[in-house]
C-alpha positions in Angstrom: 23.1 19.2 1.4 22.0 16.8 4.2 19.1 18.0 6.3 18.5 21.1 4.3 15.9 22.2 1.8 18.2 20.8 -1.0 17.5 17.3 0.3 14.0 17.6 -1.3 15.5 17.9 -4.8 15.8 14.2 -5.7 12.2 13.5 -4.5 10.8 16.5 -6.5 12.7 15.6 -9.7 11.6 12.0 -9.4 7.9 12.9 -8.9 7.9 15.4 -11.7 9.5 12.9 -14.1 7.0 10.2 -13.1 4.1 12.6 -13.9 5.7 13.9 -17.2 7.1 10.6 -18.6 5.0 7.9 -17.0 8.3 5.9 -17.0 8.8 4.9 -13.4 12.2 3.0 -13.8 13.8 6.0 -15.6 12.4 8.5 -13.1 13.6 6.4 -10.1 17.0 6.0 -11.7 17.4 9.8 -12.2 16.3 10.4 -8.7 18.9 8.0 -7.3 21.6 9.5 -9.4 20.8 13.1 -8.5 20.5 12.2 -4.8 23.9 10.4 -4.8 25.5 13.5 -6.5 24.1 15.8 -3.9 25.4 13.6 -1.1 28.9 13.7 -2.5 29.0 17.3 -3.7 28.8 16.1 -7.3 31.9 13.9 -7.1 31.2 11.2 -9.6 33.2 8.4 -8.1 31.8 8.9 -4.6 28.3 9.1 -6.1 28.8 5.7 -7.9 29.9 4.1 -4.6 26.9 5.6 -2.9 24.6 4.0 -5.5 26.3 0.7 -5.1 26.0 1.0 -1.3 22.3 1.6 -1.7 21.9 -1.5 -3.8 24.2 -3.6 -1.6 22.2 -2.6 1.4 19.2 -4.4 0.0 21.1 -7.7 0.2 23.5 -7.1 3.1 22.4 -4.9 6.1 24.6 -4.3 9.2 27.0 -7.1 8.1 24.3 -9.7 7.7 21.8 -10.9 5.1 18.8 -8.6 4.8 16.5 -11.5 5.2 13.3 -9.4 5.4 13.8 -7.7 2.0 15.0 -10.9 0.3 12.0 -12.8 1.7 9.6 -10.2 0.3 11.3 -10.5 -3.2 11.1 -14.3 -2.8 7.4 -14.0 -2.0 6.8 -11.9 -5.1 8.5 -14.5 -7.3 6.4 -17.2 -5.6 3.3 -15.1 -6.2 4.2 -14.9 -9.9 4.5 -18.7 -10.0 1.3 -19.2 -8.2 -0.6 -16.8 -10.4 0.7 -18.6 -13.5 -0.3 -22.0 -12.1 -3.8 -20.7 -11.2 -4.2 -19.5 -14.8 -2.6 -22.5 -16.5 -4.7 -24.9 -14.5 -7.9 -23.1 -15.6 -8.7 -22.3 -12.0 -8.9 -18.5 -12.6 -11.3 -19.0 -15.5 -13.4 -21.5 -13.6 -13.6 -19.2 -10.6 -14.5 -16.3 -12.8 -17.4 -18.3 -14.3 -18.5 -19.5 -10.8 -18.5 -15.9 -9.4 -20.3 -14.5 -12.5 -23.2 -16.9 -11.8 -23.4 -15.5 -8.3 -22.4 -11.8 -8.6 -24.1 -10.7 -11.8 -23.7 -7.0 -11.6 -20.7 -4.7 -12.2 -21.6 -3.0 -8.9 -21.4 -6.2 -7.0 -18.0 -7.1 -8.5 -16.7 -3.6 -7.5 -18.0 -3.9 -4.0 -16.5 -7.4 -3.5 -12.9 -6.0 -3.7 -13.1 -3.4 -0.9 -15.2 -5.9 1.3 -12.4 -8.4 1.0 -9.9 -5.6 1.8 -11.8 -4.9 5.1 -11.9 -8.6 6.0 -8.2 -9.2 5.4 -7.0 -6.6 7.9 -4.0 -8.2 9.5 -1.3 -6.7 7.3 -1.1 -4.3 4.4 1.3 -6.4 2.2 -0.8 -9.5 2.8 -4.0 -7.6 2.1 -2.8 -6.1 -1.2 -1.6 -9.4 -2.7 -4.3 -11.7 -1.4 -7.2 -9.5 -2.4 -5.8 -9.1 -5.9 -5.6 -12.9 -6.4 -9.2 -13.4 -5.2 -10.9 -10.5 -6.9 -9.1 -10.3 -10.2 -10.9 -13.1 -12.0 -14.3 -11.6 -11.2 -13.4 -7.9 -11.9 -11.9 -9.0 -15.2 -15.1 -10.7 -16.2 -17.1 -7.6 -15.5 -14.6 -5.4 -17.5 -13.5 -3.5 -14.4 -10.1 -1.9 -15.2 -7.1 -3.1 -13.3 -6.4 0.5 -12.4 -9.8 0.6 -10.6 -9.0 -2.7 -8.8 -5.6 -1.4 -7.7 -7.3 1.6 -6.2 -9.7 -0.5 -4.3 -6.9 -2.7 -3.0 -4.5 0.2 -2.0 -7.2 2.4 -0.5 -8.4 -0.4 1.8 -5.1 -2.1 2.8 -3.3 0.6 4.7 -6.4 2.5 5.9 -7.9 -0.6 7.6 -4.6 -1.8 9.1 -3.7 1.6 10.5 -7.0 1.7 12.5 -7.0 -1.9 13.5 -5.3 -2.7 16.8 -5.2 -6.4 15.8 -2.8 -6.0 12.9 0.9 -5.7 12.3 0.5 -1.9 12.0 -1.7 -1.6 15.0 0.6 -3.6 17.2 3.6 -1.5 16.1 1.8 1.8 16.7 0.5 0.8 20.1 4.1 0.0 21.1 5.3 3.4 19.7 2.5 5.5 21.2 2.8 3.9 24.6 5.8 5.9 25.6 4.4 9.2 24.1 1.2 9.5 26.0 2.5 9.0 29.6 1.5 12.6 30.5 -2.1 11.9 29.5 -2.5 9.0 31.9 -3.7 6.8 29.1 -2.7 3.2 28.6 -1.1 2.4 25.1 -4.1 0.4 23.8 -6.6 3.0 25.2 -4.7 5.8 23.5 -4.6 3.9 20.2 -8.4 3.3 20.4 -9.0 7.0 21.1 -6.9 7.9 18.0 -9.1 5.8 15.6 -11.9 8.3 15.1 -9.4 11.1 14.7 -7.7 9.3 11.8 -9.8 11.2 9.3 -7.9 10.2 6.2 -8.2 6.4 6.9 -11.9 6.7 7.7 -12.5 9.0 4.7 -10.5 6.8 2.3 -12.6 3.7 3.3 -15.8 5.7 2.9 -14.8 7.0 -0.6 -13.9 3.5 -1.7 -17.4 2.2 -1.0 -19.0 5.3 -2.5 -16.9 4.8 -5.6 -17.8 1.1 -5.9 -21.5 1.7 -5.3 -22.0 4.6 -7.6 -19.1 3.7 -10.0 -17.4 7.0 -9.6 -14.7 7.6 -12.2 -12.7 10.7 -11.4 -10.0 12.2 -13.7 -7.7 9.6 -15.4 -9.8 6.7 -14.0 -12.6 7.6 -16.4 -10.4 6.9 -19.3 -9.3 3.5 -18.0 -12.9 2.5 -17.1 -14.3 3.6 -20.5 -11.6 1.7 -22.3 -12.3 -1.4 -20.3 -16.1 -1.2 -20.9 -15.9 -0.4 -24.6 -13.1 -2.8 -25.6 -13.2 -5.4 -22.9 -9.5 -4.8 -22.3 -8.9 -4.3 -18.5 -5.2 -3.4 -19.3 -4.4 -0.8 -22.0 -2.3 -2.3 -24.8 1.4 -1.7 -24.6 1.5 -1.3 -20.8 4.0 -3.2 -18.7 2.0 -5.1 -16.1 3.3 -7.4 -13.3 1.6 -10.8 -13.4 0.1 -10.4 -16.9 0.1 -13.8 -18.5 -2.6 -13.3 -21.0 -0.6 -14.6 -24.0 1.9 -16.8 -22.2 0.0 -20.1 -22.5 -3.4 -21.6 -23.0 -5.4 -22.4 -19.8 -6.4 -26.0 -19.2 -9.9 -27.0 -20.1 -10.0 -29.3 -17.0 -9.8 -26.4 -14.6 -12.2 -26.2 -11.6 -13.0 -23.7 -8.9 -10.9 -25.6 -6.4 -7.8 -25.2 -8.6 -7.9 -21.5 -7.5 -9.5 -21.7 -4.1 -7.4 -24.4 -2.5 -4.0 -22.7 -3.2 -5.3 -19.4 -2.0 -6.8 -20.9 1.2 -3.4 -22.6 1.8 -1.7 -19.2 1.3 -4.1 -17.6 3.8 -3.9 -20.3 6.4 -0.2 -20.9 6.2 0.7 -17.2 6.3 -1.6 -16.4 9.2 -0.4 -19.4 11.1 3.2 -18.5 10.6 2.5 -14.9 11.7 1.0 -16.2 14.9 3.8 -18.7 15.5 6.6 -16.2 14.8 4.8 -13.5 16.9 4.4 -15.9 19.8 8.0 -16.9 19.7 9.1 -13.3 19.6 6.9 -12.3 22.6 9.0 -13.9 25.3 7.3 -15.1 28.4 4.2 -12.9 28.1 2.2 -13.9 25.0 -0.9 -11.8 24.2 -2.8 -11.1 21.0 -1.2 -7.7 20.8 2.3 -9.0 21.5 1.9 -11.6 18.7 1.1 -9.0 16.1 3.8 -6.6 17.5 6.6 -9.3 17.2 5.4 -11.2 14.1 7.7 -11.7 11.1 5.4 -10.7 8.2 7.9 -11.1 5.3 9.0 -14.6 6.6 5.4 -15.6 7.0 4.5 -14.5 3.5 7.5 -16.4 2.1 6.5 -19.6 3.9 2.9 -19.2 2.8 4.0 -18.6 -0.8 6.1 -21.8 -0.8 3.1 -23.8 0.5 0.7 -22.3 -2.0 3.0 -22.9 -5.0 3.6 -26.5 -4.0 -0.2 -27.1 -3.7 -1.0 -25.3 -6.9 1.7 -27.3 -8.7 0.4 -30.6 -7.4 -3.1 -29.7 -8.5 -1.9 -28.7 -12.0 0.1 -31.9 -12.3 -2.9 -33.8 -11.2 -4.7 -32.8 -14.4 -2.5 -35.3 -16.2 0.3 -34.9 -18.8 1.4 -31.5 -17.6 4.9 -32.3 -16.5 6.5 -30.8 -19.6 4.5 -27.6 -19.3 5.0 -27.0 -15.6 8.6 -25.6 -16.0 7.4 -23.2 -18.7 4.5 -22.1 -16.6 6.8 -21.4 -13.5 9.3 -19.5 -15.6 6.6 -17.4 -17.2 5.3 -16.6 -13.7 8.7 -15.4 -12.6 9.2 -13.3 -15.7 5.8 -11.7 -15.3 6.7 -10.5 -11.8 10.1 -9.0 -12.6 8.8 -5.5 -13.5 7.3 -5.2 -10.0 10.6 -6.4 -8.4 12.6 -3.9 -10.5 10.4 -1.0 -9.3 10.6 -2.3 -5.7 14.4 -2.5 -5.8 14.8 1.0 -7.2 12.2 2.3 -4.7 14.3 0.8 -1.8 17.5 2.4 -3.3 16.0 5.9 -3.6 14.6 5.4 -0.1 18.2 4.8 1.2 19.5 7.8 -0.7 16.7 10.1 0.7 17.4 8.7 4.2 21.1 9.7 3.8 20.0 13.1 2.7 17.9 13.4 5.8 14.9 14.6 3.9 12.5 13.4 6.6 14.5 15.1 9.3 14.4 18.4 7.4 10.6 18.2 7.1 10.4 17.2 10.8 12.5 20.2 11.8 10.2 22.5 9.9 7.2 21.1 11.8 8.9 21.3 15.2 10.1 24.9 14.7 6.8 26.2 13.4 5.6 29.0 15.7 1.9 28.9 15.2 -1.3 28.5 17.1 -1.7 25.1 18.8 -5.2 24.8 17.3 -3.6 24.6 13.8 -0.9 22.1 14.7 -2.9 18.9 14.0 -3.5 20.0 10.4 0.2 21.0 10.1 1.3 17.6 11.3 -1.0 16.0 8.7 0.5 18.0 5.9 4.1 17.5 7.0 3.6 13.8 7.5 2.0 13.6 4.1 4.9 15.3 2.4 7.4 13.2 4.3 5.7 9.9 3.3 5.3 11.1 -0.3 9.0 12.0 -0.7 10.4 9.0 1.3 7.9 6.4 0.3 7.5 5.0 3.8 4.6 5.5 6.2 6.4 3.5 9.0 9.5 5.7 8.7 7.2 8.8 8.9 5.5 7.3 12.0 8.9 6.8 13.7 10.0 10.4 13.0 6.8 12.4 13.4 5.0 10.7 16.3 7.6 11.7 18.9 7.8 15.2 17.5 4.0 15.7 17.5 3.8 14.4 21.1 6.7 16.6 22.4 5.3 19.7 20.7 1.8 19.2 21.9 2.9 18.4 25.5 4.2 22.0 25.6 1.6 23.6 23.4 -1.7 22.0 24.3 -2.0 18.5 25.9 -5.7 18.4 25.0 -4.7 18.0 21.3 -2.1 15.2 21.7 -4.4 12.4 20.6 -5.7 14.4 17.5 -2.1 15.4 16.6 -0.8 11.8 16.8 -3.8 10.6 14.7 -3.1 13.4 12.2 0.5 12.0 11.8 -0.9 8.6 11.1 -3.5 10.0 8.6 -0.9 12.1 6.8 1.6 9.2 6.5 -1.1 7.0 4.9 -2.1 9.8 2.5 1.6 10.4 1.5 2.0 6.6 1.1 -1.0 6.5 -1.2 0.3 9.1 -3.6 4.0 8.1 -3.6 5.2 6.1 -6.6 8.1 4.7 -4.5 5.9 3.4 -1.7 6.3 -0.4 -1.3 2.5 -0.7 -0.5 1.7 1.2 -3.7 4.0 -1.1 -5.7 2.4 -4.2 -4.1 -1.1 -2.9 -4.7 -0.5 -2.5 -8.4 1.2 -5.9 -8.4 -1.7 -7.6 -6.6 -4.2 -6.1 -9.1 -2.0 -6.8 -12.1 -2.1 -3.1 -13.0 0.5 -0.8 -14.6 2.2 0.8 -11.6 2.2 4.4 -12.9 -1.4 4.0 -14.1 -2.3 3.1 -10.5 -0.5 6.0 -9.0 -2.0 8.5 -11.5 -5.6 7.2 -11.2 -5.6 6.9 -7.4 -4.2 10.5 -7.0 -7.5 12.4 -7.4 -9.3 10.1 -4.9 -6.6 10.4 -2.3 -6.5 14.2 -2.8 -10.3 14.5 -2.3 -10.0 12.7 1.1 -6.9 14.7 2.0 -8.7 18.0 1.4 -11.7 16.9 3.4 -9.3 15.7 6.2 -7.5 19.0 6.3 -10.8 20.8 6.8 -11.7 18.3 9.4 -8.5 18.8 11.3 -8.8 22.6 11.2 -12.3 22.3 12.7 -11.1 19.9 15.4 -8.4 22.4 16.3 -10.6 25.4 16.3 -13.7 23.9 18.0 -12.0 21.2 20.1 -14.8 18.8 18.9 -14.1 15.5 17.3 -17.7 15.2 16.2 -17.6 18.5 14.2 -14.3 17.6 12.4 -15.3 14.0 11.6 -18.8 14.9 10.4 -17.4 17.7 8.2 -14.9 15.3 6.6 -17.6 12.7 6.0 -20.1 15.2 4.6 -17.6 16.7 2.2 -16.6 13.3 0.8 -20.3 12.3 0.4 -21.1 15.6 -1.3 -18.2 15.4 -3.7 -19.2 11.8 -4.4 -22.8 12.8 -5.2 -21.7 15.7 -7.4 -19.3 13.5 -9.4 -22.0 10.8 -9.7 -24.5 13.4 -11.0 -22.0 14.7 -13.5 -21.1 11.2 -14.7 -24.8 10.4 -15.3 -25.3 13.5 -17.4 -22.3 12.6 -19.7 
C-alpha cells in the first residue's frame, strides 16, 4: 500500500468524515486506524502496534525525548493558564473597554487583527497565538465571531511568514532553496526575494483578508456565524467545544486594569523573541547573521520559555489584587482544562501525520508530479495543485516544501530553466493553501486555539476564502506559464480576488 494511490485512502476518509460529522477527534481516530490497517495489510495486532508507535513517537523520537513537540504542548498548557489569569484578573475586560473607547467601529476591530498578523511576522505559531490573545477582547466586544477571528489569524500567519526573509520560515526556505538554484547563478537570498512576487496564494490571501475586514465579507458558512454573533451577541455557538473558553469558569475581578493584560503579553513577546535570537545565535556557530539566527532558532523552546515568564508575571499581578491565593489554583486548573481539546486534536493530528508519512502519501503525489509529461508552461500550476493536495492530506507545509522543492527544481532544470523561480514559488504557495484547508495542520489547530474558536468551525468557514484565492492563483500561474510575464499573472490574480470581493459585497448589501 505504501507509495501507491491507496495511500490516499486514510486522508480522504478523514476529510470526508470531518465534513460530514464535524467531529474532528472521531474523524482523526478513524483515519489513524484505517491507515494503520493499510500499512499492515489489515493485520489487527500489527496495526495496534503501529498506532502505539505513532503515539510513542510524539514523546520519544530516535531514542531521545521529542523535546520540540513536548515544549509546544507545554506552551499550550501555559497559554491556557495565562488566558485564565488574564480573564480572572479582569485584564481582558478592562482591555476590551479601553479598546472600545478607541476603536469604535466593527470595521476597525476587524482590521486590527490582520494588521497585528502582519506586524508579528517572525513565526507562524507565535503569530497565531499572540494575535489571538491581543485581538480577542476587542473582537468579542464588537460581536465578531470567533470563526472570523480565526480566519484573520490563520490567513495572515503563514502567508506573511512564507514571504518574509526575516522569519523562521524565510530562513529555512533560503537554506533549502540555496542548493536548488545553483544553475541560475542566483544567491540564496536573491532567489528567495525573486520568489516573493510569484507566491500568488500568499499575496492573494493577505489581500482577501483585508478586503474581508474592510467590507465585512461573509462567504458561505461564515455568514451564519457572523449573523449569529451580531443578533445574539454570542461569538461562539452554544454547545461547541472551544479551546480556551472560560466564560462560565469564574467571575473576573472588578479590580482589573489594562496593564493586567498588556504586561503579561509584552513579557511573552519580549521573552520569546529574545529567546529566539539567543538560541539562533548559539546555533549559528562562528558566523552569526540575522538570517542565520532565524535559520537556527529554536521556536518551540522559545515559546515555552516565553510562556513560563508570562504566566509567572500574570500570576503575580493577579495575586497583587489581594486575597486571591485560594482562587489562583482553581484559575490555573481551569486554564489547563480549557486548553485540553486543542491538545487532543494536535496529538491526533501528529499521529495521523506519522501514519501518512509511513504510507508515503507525499512521495506518491510527488512521483505523479515528477512523471507528468506535459508542457513546461503548465508545470508551475501543476506544482501548485500537487503541493496543495500534499499539504492538505499530510497536514504539513514544511514537509511539502522538503519533498516538492527539489522535485520542482530538478524538473524545471531540464524542462525550462526560465520557470524555476515561478515553479519553486508555486510549491510554496500550494503548500500554504493545503495547510489552510487541512484540519490536521498544526498551524490551523493553533489558529483556532489562539482565536478561541471551534476547530472544525474554523476549517469549514475558512475553506471558501482559501478556495477563492487558490482559483485566482491557478489562473495566475497558467498565465505566467503561457505568457512568461509575472506582471500578467500577478495582476490577474489580484483583479480576480478584488472582483469576487466586490461581487460578494454587493450581494451582501442587497440581502
